[in-house]
C-alpha positions in Angstrom: 117.1 154.9 62.2 115.1 156.1 59.2 112.1 154.2 58.1 113.2 152.9 54.7 111.7 151.1 51.7 112.7 147.8 53.1 113.6 146.6 56.6 114.7 143.0 57.3 113.5 141.3 60.5 117.1 141.6 61.7 116.9 145.4 61.2 113.7 145.6 63.3 115.2 143.5 66.1 118.3 145.7 66.1 116.1 148.9 66.4 114.2 147.3 69.2 117.2 145.8 71.1 119.3 149.0 70.8 116.3 151.2 71.6 117.1 153.3 68.6 114.8 156.3 67.8 113.2 156.2 64.4 112.5 158.9 61.8 111.1 159.4 58.3 113.4 159.6 55.3 113.1 162.5 52.9 111.7 160.1 50.3 109.1 158.8 52.7 108.0 162.4 53.6 107.6 163.3 49.9 105.5 160.2 49.2 103.2 160.8 52.2 102.6 164.5 51.3 102.0 163.7 47.7 99.5 161.0 48.4 97.7 163.2 51.1 97.4 166.1 48.7 96.1 163.8 46.0 93.4 162.4 48.3 92.3 165.9 49.5 91.9 167.0 45.8 89.8 163.9 45.1 87.6 164.6 48.1 87.0 168.2 46.9 85.9 167.1 43.5 82.4 166.1 42.6 82.7 162.4 42.0 81.7 158.9 43.0 81.9 158.1 46.8 85.2 156.8 48.1 84.9 153.9 50.6 85.9 155.0 54.1 86.5 158.6 53.1 83.0 159.8 52.5 81.1 156.6 53.2 80.3 154.5 56.2 82.3 151.4 57.1 81.8 147.6 56.6 78.3 146.9 55.6 77.5 150.6 55.9 79.8 151.2 52.9 76.9 152.5 50.7 75.9 155.2 53.2 77.4 158.5 51.9 78.7 161.1 54.4 78.5 164.9 54.0 81.8 166.6 53.6 81.3 168.6 56.8 81.3 165.4 58.8 84.3 163.7 57.3 86.6 164.5 60.3 84.0 163.4 62.8 83.5 160.2 60.8 87.1 159.2 61.5 86.9 160.1 65.2 83.7 158.1 65.5 85.4 155.2 63.8 88.2 155.0 66.4 85.8 155.3 69.3 83.3 152.7 68.2 85.9 150.2 67.1 87.9 150.4 70.4 86.1 147.4 71.8 88.9 145.1 72.8 88.8 142.7 75.8 90.9 140.3 77.8 94.5 140.6 79.0 96.7 143.6 78.2 99.0 143.2 75.2 102.7 143.3 76.4 104.2 146.8 76.2 107.1 145.6 73.9 104.5 144.3 71.4 102.5 147.5 71.5 105.7 149.5 70.8 106.4 147.3 67.8 102.9 148.0 66.6 103.6 151.8 66.6 106.8 151.2 64.5 105.1 148.9 62.1 102.1 151.1 61.6 104.4 154.1 60.9 106.4 151.9 58.4 103.3 150.9 56.5 101.9 154.5 56.2 105.3 155.8 55.1 105.0 154.2 51.6 102.5 156.9 50.5 99.6 154.7 49.5 97.3 155.5 52.5 96.5 159.1 52.1 97.3 160.2 55.6 98.8 163.6 56.5 102.5 163.8 57.5 101.5 164.7 61.1 99.8 161.4 61.6 102.9 159.4 60.8 105.0 161.8 62.9 102.7 161.3 65.9 103.2 157.6 65.7 106.9 158.1 65.6 106.7 160.5 68.5 104.9 157.9 70.6 107.4 155.2 69.7 110.5 157.4 70.4 109.1 158.7 73.7 107.8 155.3 75.0 104.3 156.5 75.1 102.6 153.1 75.1 98.8 152.8 74.5 96.8 150.2 76.4 95.6 147.5 74.1 93.7 144.3 74.8 94.5 140.8 73.4 91.0 139.9 72.2 88.8 141.6 69.6 90.5 141.2 66.2 89.2 138.7 63.6 92.4 139.2 61.6 90.5 140.6 58.6 89.4 144.1 57.7 92.6 144.6 59.7 93.2 144.3 63.4 90.4 146.8 64.0 89.8 146.7 67.8 93.5 146.6 68.9 94.6 149.2 66.4 91.7 151.5 67.5 93.0 151.3 71.1 96.5 152.1 69.6 95.2 155.1 67.7 92.9 156.8 70.3 95.7 158.3 72.3 97.0 160.0 69.2 93.9 162.1 69.2 93.9 162.7 72.9 91.6 159.9 74.0 92.0 156.3 75.2 94.6 155.1 77.8 98.4 154.8 78.0 100.8 153.2 80.4 102.9 155.2 82.9 106.4 153.9 83.8 105.2 152.7 87.2 102.7 150.4 85.5 99.7 152.6 86.1 96.9 153.1 83.5 96.3 156.7 82.7 93.5 158.2 80.7 94.7 160.5 77.9 93.3 164.0 78.1 93.1 166.1 75.0 96.1 168.5 74.6 96.9 171.2 72.1 99.4 169.0 70.3 96.9 166.1 69.8 96.3 164.9 66.2 93.4 166.2 64.2 92.2 163.6 61.8 91.4 164.3 58.2 89.6 162.2 55.6 90.4 158.4 55.7 93.0 158.8 58.5 91.1 156.9 61.2 90.6 154.1 58.7 94.2 154.1 57.7 95.3 153.8 61.3 93.1 150.9 62.2 92.8 149.0 58.9 96.0 146.9 58.8 97.7 143.8 60.2 100.1 145.4 62.6 98.7 143.5 65.7 99.4 140.2 64.0 102.7 141.5 62.6 104.0 142.7 66.0 103.1 139.5 67.7 104.7 137.5 64.9 107.9 139.4 65.1 108.0 139.1 68.9 107.4 135.4 68.5 110.1 135.1 65.8 112.7 136.9 68.0 112.0 134.5 70.8 111.8 131.4 68.5 115.3 132.1 67.1 116.7 132.3 70.7 114.9 129.1 71.7 116.4 127.3 68.7 119.9 128.3 69.6 119.4 127.1 73.2 117.7 123.9 72.0 120.9 122.6 70.3 123.0 123.6 73.3 120.7 121.9 75.8 120.4 118.8 73.6 124.2 118.5 73.6 124.2 118.8 77.4 121.6 116.1 77.6 123.6 113.9 75.3 126.6 113.9 77.6 124.4 113.7 80.8 122.8 110.6 79.2 126.1 109.2 78.0 124.9 109.4 74.4 126.6 108.6 71.1 128.0 111.0 68.6 127.4 108.9 65.4 123.9 110.4 64.7 125.5 113.9 64.3 128.3 113.0 61.9 128.1 114.8 58.6 127.8 111.7 56.4 124.1 110.9 57.2 123.0 114.5 56.8 124.7 115.0 53.4 122.4 112.4 51.9 119.3 114.1 53.3 120.6 117.7 53.1 117.8 119.8 54.7 119.3 123.1 55.7 118.1 123.0 59.3 119.2 119.4 59.8 122.7 120.1 58.5 123.0 123.1 60.7 121.7 121.3 63.8 124.1 118.4 63.5 127.0 120.7 63.0 126.0 122.8 66.0 125.5 119.9 68.4 128.9 118.3 67.5 130.5 121.7 67.9 129.0 122.1 71.4 130.3 118.6 72.3 133.8 119.0 71.0 136.4 118.1 73.6 134.1 116.0 75.7 135.6 113.1 77.7 132.2 111.6 78.2 131.4 111.6 74.4 134.6 109.8 73.5 134.5 107.1 76.2 133.5 103.5 75.1 129.7 103.0 74.9 127.8 99.9 76.0 124.6 100.8 74.2 124.3 100.6 70.4 121.7 103.3 69.9 120.1 106.2 71.7 116.4 107.0 71.9 114.9 109.2 69.2 114.8 112.3 71.4 118.6 112.2 71.3 119.4 110.5 68.0 116.9 112.5 65.9 117.8 116.0 67.3 119.1 117.1 63.8 115.9 116.0 62.1 113.5 117.5 64.7 115.3 120.7 65.6 116.3 121.1 62.0 112.7 120.9 60.8 111.6 123.6 63.2 114.5 125.8 62.1 113.4 125.4 58.5 109.8 126.3 59.5 111.0 129.5 61.3 113.0 130.5 58.2 109.8 130.1 56.1 107.7 132.1 58.6 110.4 134.8 58.7 110.3 135.2 54.9 106.5 135.7 55.0 106.7 138.2 57.8 109.5 140.1 56.2 107.2 140.7 53.2 104.3 141.7 55.4 106.2 144.3 57.5 107.3 146.0 54.3 103.8 146.2 52.9 100.8 148.5 52.8 97.9 146.7 54.5 95.1 149.3 54.9 92.2 149.9 52.6 91.5 151.6 50.2 94.9 151.9 48.6 95.7 155.2 47.0 97.8 155.5 43.8 98.5 159.2 43.0 100.6 158.5 39.9 97.9 156.2 38.4 95.0 158.4 39.5 93.4 155.4 41.3 91.9 154.7 44.6 91.2 151.0 44.9 89.1 149.2 47.5 90.8 145.8 47.9 91.7 143.3 50.6 95.3 143.8 51.8 94.0 144.0 55.4 93.2 140.2 55.3 95.5 138.4 57.6 95.4 134.9 56.0 99.1 134.9 55.0 100.0 135.6 58.7 97.4 133.4 60.2 98.7 130.3 58.5 102.3 131.2 59.4 101.5 131.8 63.1 99.8 128.4 63.3 102.8 126.9 61.6 105.2 128.6 64.0 103.3 127.5 67.0 103.5 123.9 65.9 107.2 124.1 65.0 108.1 125.6 68.4 105.8 123.2 70.3 107.9 120.3 68.9 111.0 121.8 70.4 109.3 121.6 73.8 108.0 118.1 73.1 111.3 116.6 72.3 113.0 118.4 75.2 110.5 116.9 77.6 111.3 113.4 76.3 115.0 114.0 77.1 114.1 115.2 80.6 112.1 112.0 81.0 115.1 109.8 79.9 117.4 111.6 82.3 115.2 110.9 85.3 114.1 107.4 84.5 117.1 105.8 86.4 119.0 104.3 83.5 122.4 104.7 81.9 124.1 104.8 85.3 122.0 107.7 86.5 120.0 107.4 89.7 116.2 107.5 89.6 115.0 111.2 89.4 118.6 112.3 89.7 118.8 112.1 93.5 121.4 110.2 95.5 118.7 109.1 97.9 115.7 107.9 95.8 112.7 107.1 98.0 113.6 109.4 100.9 113.9 112.1 98.2 111.8 112.6 95.1 114.5 114.6 93.3 113.3 115.9 89.9 110.3 113.6 89.6 107.8 116.4 89.5 110.0 118.6 87.3 109.3 116.1 84.5 105.6 116.1 85.4 105.5 119.8 85.0 107.3 119.7 81.6 104.8 117.0 80.5 101.9 119.1 81.6 103.2 122.1 79.6 103.7 119.9 76.5 100.1 118.7 76.8 98.8 122.3 77.0 100.9 123.2 73.9 99.3 120.4 71.9 95.9 121.9 72.7 97.1 125.4 71.8 98.4 124.2 68.5 94.9 123.6 67.1 95.0 126.0 64.2 93.1 129.2 64.3 93.4 129.8 60.5 90.9 127.1 59.7 88.1 129.1 61.5 86.0 131.9 60.2 82.9 133.7 61.5 80.9 136.0 59.4 80.7 139.6 60.6 79.5 143.1 59.7 76.1 141.9 58.4 77.8 139.5 56.0 80.1 142.1 54.3 83.1 140.5 56.0 82.1 136.9 55.3 85.6 135.3 55.5 88.1 136.2 58.2 91.6 134.8 59.1 91.4 134.6 62.9 95.1 135.5 62.7 95.0 137.5 65.8 94.0 134.5 67.9 96.7 132.5 66.1 99.2 135.3 67.2 98.3 135.4 70.9 98.3 131.6 71.3 101.5 131.3 69.4 103.1 133.5 72.0 101.7 131.3 74.8 103.2 128.2 73.1 106.6 129.9 72.9 106.6 131.1 76.5 105.7 127.5 77.5 108.7 126.2 75.5 110.9 128.7 77.4 109.7 127.1 80.7 110.4 123.6 79.4 113.8 124.6 78.3 114.6 125.9 81.9 113.5 122.5 83.3 115.7 120.7 80.7 118.7 122.9 81.5 118.3 122.2 85.2 117.8 118.4 84.7 120.8 118.1 82.3 123.1 120.1 84.5 122.2 118.0 87.5 122.6 114.8 85.4 126.0 115.8 84.3 127.2 116.0 87.9 126.7 112.2 88.2 129.3 111.7 85.4 132.2 113.0 87.5 135.1 112.9 87.4 134.7 112.8 83.6 134.3 116.2 82.0 132.1 117.4 79.2 133.3 119.8 76.6 134.6 123.3 77.6 131.5 124.9 76.2 129.1 122.7 78.2 131.2 122.8 81.3 131.1 126.6 81.1 127.3 126.4 80.7 126.9 124.2 83.8 129.1 126.6 85.8 126.7 129.4 84.9 123.8 127.3 85.9 125.3 126.6 89.3 126.0 130.3 89.8 122.3 131.0 89.3 120.4 128.0 90.6 121.0 125.4 93.4 121.4 122.0 91.7 123.1 120.4 94.7 121.7 117.1 96.1 118.7 117.1 98.4 115.1 118.0 97.8 114.2 121.7 97.5 111.5 123.8 95.9 112.5 123.2 92.3 110.1 125.8 91.0 112.3 128.5 92.4 115.4 127.1 90.7 113.6 126.6 87.4 112.3 130.2 87.4 115.8 131.6 88.1 117.1 129.7 85.0 114.2 130.8 82.9 114.7 134.4 83.7 118.5 134.2 83.2 118.7 132.3 80.0 115.7 133.4 77.9 
């Protein structure tokens, strides 16, 4: 697929899922070359210094650099800024960073040579994945540390992953990139670390939300719940988009259920069942909002300075600042944590020994503990998510001798957002196990065809038969199969 003027998040997911190679359009090539030629002409002229081109960086911005050192300046920048720490960034996120960096540079406002963008595309298409660390970015002045680790292999330095999972140091080769003026800065001055994490989190979030409605429907039948809270009438008079969609989806999953249509003794269900449209729906609306912000960002130029050949301008501005993303990543983490929180409450209700279900969903309570500790585990994960949802975007620490006196901390928001989402995937696996096992106690009544098919798939993957067993093994089987 050609890098275009605009890509939707769905476009990017399609490229990733189908493992499509990417390339530059003829329009993008022309823009890149025009901007690069303009910048070289500016550098050759006698004029005021241009930040990051013939000056130092950060608080060293007033230090002018001689023309003979301009290439070395960019190499030094990559080396000195490659100061990441902590765990390795997942390979699929690093690959997204390569794509997103190439996309941003393709607009022709960064001044890089065509070979630089082509090298990024070459790495992406050949699965040459640089080794990057989670920690080090303040989310302003760009994701400097992680993007430096991304860029070093382009010039024959740094480290990459081999297929067998080994770290390999890159050795300079004849086809390595030779950086010109501003190119190191253009490579590392951007928000692609936050962008890639955000997209990865959004991909997972949308899958989680689909499963959430399906699992809730299964829980409703396992708990002998009522259908009235999902009828359209109540939602038409509070017509939030996500709420309407959730009510419709849950009712659709339950269509044809014998359990749902049997007479009920109870008048109401607890909120974790009755308020599924309102809670799941609010998270869906949040994800839609976050998606809109990220779609703007991935189609933007986020390095500095910005080069405008047609206007004869080179502007030092602040598009590298990650505040728009930091706020959204915090929001996304909160929205997804709530999906896990309400799911844990449904798990609790299913094992509490009411509504005709045995305590902890075992036929021999006392001798066997059943799913007692499965609920403990879900509760523990929910508690950790609450802690992880403390927003990063309200924090800022001054850096670069005060030049960078307000930062977004969006990179920390990004990495912990992914932790929250992975935790929700674990909770959902426990919920699926619990609801499937609970439904077995409703026999001979049947649930809907959709839900019976789901339970059949669960039984083919995990052992939900009666009797105590190592439930962690069964939960993990479901997590890996259904995420």
